[in-house]
N, C-alpha and C positions, 0 to 999 in steps of 0.2 A: 689067292694069287691073282685071279682075274680082276678082283676089286682093286688091288694094288696097281695092276697094270693100267686100269682105267684112270685111276687118280694120277699116275705119273704122266699119262698122255694128256690129261686135262691141264696139269701144271705146265707141261711143255707147250701146249696150245696158247696158254696165257702169256708165257714168257716170249714165245716166238711172234706173237701178235696176230695169230690166225691159224686156221687149219692147214692151209697149204704150206706155210713156212714150217709148221710143226712136222708135217709129213716129210718134208725134205730133210729136216734134222734127224728124224727117227728112221729114215729110209722106209717109210710106209707110203701107201697111196692116200690121197686126200680123202677118198671115200672111207678108208679104214679108220682114219682119225675121226671123221664125222660120225660114223656108226658107233665107235667106242664112246664118244661123248654122249650120243643119244641114249645108249644103254645106261650110262651113268646117270643121266637126267631121269630116265624112267625108274631106275632103282631108288633114287632120292626123292622122286616126286616133285621136282622143281626144274625150272628152266635156268640153265647156267649161262647160256649165251643168247644174246639177240643176234639173229642171222639175217643178212641181206644177200643178194647175189654177188656183192663185191667184198663184203667184210663181215667179221664177227666182233661183237663187243660184249663184255661181261654184264650180266644183270646184277642187281643189288645182291641177290642170293649168291650169284657166282663169285662176286668179290669177297663176300663173307666166307664162302667155302674155300676159295683160293688161299686166303690168309691162313686158315687152319691147315690146309694141305701142305702149304709151303714149308711150315715148320717141320712137319713129318718128313718131307722129301729132303730137306736140308740135313736132318739128322741121318738119314740113310746115306746121303752123299758124303757126309763127314765120316761115317763108318767105313764106307768104301775107300775113302782117301786114306784113312788110317791103316786099313789092311794093305792097300796098294803101296803105301810108303815103306812097308816091311818087305816088299818083294825086291829082288835084285834086277829083274827084267822090267823094261818099260813097255807099256801096252796101252791100247785104247786109242780113241780119236782125239786129236789135239787141234782145236780151232783157234786160229790166230788171224787178227786183222792188222794190216800194215799199210803205210802210204804207198801209192802206186809205184813210183819210180824207185824210191829207196828199197821197197820190197822186192821189186823185180831185179834190180841190179845187185843188191847186197844181202838182203835177208833170206830170200827164197833159195839161192844157191847153197848157202850154208846149211839151212834146215833140211834141204832135200837129201843131203848126205846121211842124215840120221836114219833114213829108211833102209840104207844098206847095213847099218849096224844093229838095228832093232826091228826084226821082222814082224813083231806084233804091234808096232806103232803105225797109226794112220795120221796123215797130215791133211788138214782142211784149211787152206790158206786163202784169205780174202784180201783183195787189193782195193783200197778205198781211201780217199783223202779226207773224208768226213770224220768227225769225232764220233766213234761208236760208243754205245753203252754196253759194257761187258755183260751185265746181267740180262738186260732186255734183249740184246742181240745174240746172247748165248755163246760168247767167246771165252776161251780159257785165258787168253793172253792178247794184249794189243801192243803195238809198237807206235810210239809217239815221238815226234821231233820237237825240240824246243822246251821251254819251261812248262812245268805242270802246275795246275791249280791244286790247292790243298783239298783233299777228299778223304775223310776218315774211313771210308769203306774200301779204299784202294791201297795197294802196295806198289812200289816202283823201285826200279834199279837202273842206274845209268849203264848202258851197254856199249856206247861208242861216243866219240867226240867228232863232230863234223866241222870241217874248216871250209870257209867260203874263199873263192878266188876270183879275181878280175881277169878276163882273157878276151882275146880278139884274134881274128884271122891274120895271117901275114899280109894279105892284100889290103885289109883295112889299115893296118899299122904303117904299111909303106905309103899309103895315100894320105893319112891323117897324122901320122906320128904317134908315138906311145906316150901316154900320160906319165909324167915324172913324179908327181905327188897326187894325193887325193884331191887337192884343190884344183887340179886340171880336169877332173871328171866333168864338171858342168859345161865345159867347152866341147865335150865329145858326145857323139850319138851313143845312146844306150838302149839296149833291148831289155825292157823292164818286165819282171814278173808281176802280175796283178791278180789279186784275189780280193774282191770287194774294193775298199778304198785304201788298201795297204800298199801304196806305191810311193811312199814319201822319200825314198832314197836308199842308197846302199850304206851299210853300217861299217864304220871303221873305228873301233873303240879306242879310247885313250884312258889314262889313269883318272882323269877328272870328268870324262864324259863317255861312259861305256856304251851309250847308244848314239854316238855322233853319226849323223847321216849326211851323205853327200849325194845329191840328186844329179844324174846326167840329163842331157836332153832326152826326151822320151817320146819319140814319134811312133815307136812300135812297142805295143804292150801285149803280152801273151799270158795266158793262165796255165801254160804247160812248160815245165822246165826243159824237156827234151826238145821242144820246138824252139826255145830260146837258144839252146846249143846249136841246133841246125842253122838258125838265122845268123848266129855269130860265125859259124864256118863259112856261110855264104857272104860274109863281109858286111853285114848290116850294122855293125857297131860293136861296142864293148858289151860284155855280158858278165854278170855277177852270179856265180853258180857254185854248188858244192864241188869240192875237188874230186870226189869219187865219180861224179857224173861226167866230167870232162877228161878224166885220166887218159882214156884211149885216144881221144882227139889230140891231146897235148903230146902224147908219145909219138903219134903219127905225124906231128908237125902241122896239123890242120888248125890248131889253135895255139896261141902263145900266151903264157901267163905274164901279166904285167903287175907293177906295184907290189912286187914280192917283198920289198923292204918295209911296206906299211903294215900296221897291226891288222890281222885278219879277224873277222867275226867268227867265233867258234861257239857251237851250241851242242848240247847233249841229245842223244837219242835214248829213250827210256823204254824198258819193258814194263808193262803195267798189268797187274792182275788183282782179282778180288781178294780182300783180306780174309784169311781163313786160319784156324789153328794149325792146320796141316797143309803143306804145299804138296800137290801131286807130283810124283817123280817125273812125269812127262813134262810138266811145266818147268820144274827146276832144271831138267836136262836141256830144254830149249833155251832158257835164259843163260845158263852157264856156257852153252855152245856158242851163242851169239856174242857173249861178252869176250870169249876167247878168240873168236874168228873175225869179228868186225874191224878191230883196230888196224889190221893189215890191209884192209880194203879202203880205208878212208883217204889215202893219198896225202 
């Protein structure tokens, strides 16, 4: 059993990218992980990791050993999953990564309610806008917005449809007037979301051009959607934002939706998980709960 424990900690250290990250996942100290790996190396008579003060990397022998160990660990995980799928209760830790604002406003409130219904369930929620790797980063489930790339190792399910809207403050509209069609947008100040070079314009799809873009004047560019909403409330210009993000501001009258007669850009949010013969009950529960609860929050 001690040998199996050492192997499982070794695999976790490889998948987590280092001893510290593995210790955090396993709820151990970094020292305990390091000592376990050292005992495993001593028993095998090889060095599995190259160590520096800042990082650890696999040796050639370590890579060879990891490939063999992973097969065994995956079989154990599959066996656990098959046993767990026969249980009525949902238990264990569920690690989910999600976009920051969408997660904070929409995903987390729905999932948190599961803790009241399932006392043996633990939620570990990570808010991050980068594209994570489920296997390397150790997540059971990730939430991604927009179209997905084909990946034979992953499964996905659409859990919500998000609609974009153009809005502005009453003060801005009183001073500049409201755009009547999308072709009026280039004459208006726009608060533009920018990530890299993706600020080519707001999308208003048509039957012949589903990616039709209409760029506003863009003297203010921000890489945070909440800040764009704040700037719009302050009267800095038109904003193109998800309906769920501005719902409260619209209801309070701090923002007014315009161009509601124009076709809106709509995109899917997906739950994504690693392909497996058996889906863990806790993963299925999270996906089904989000698919049932999110549509009412999309606005």
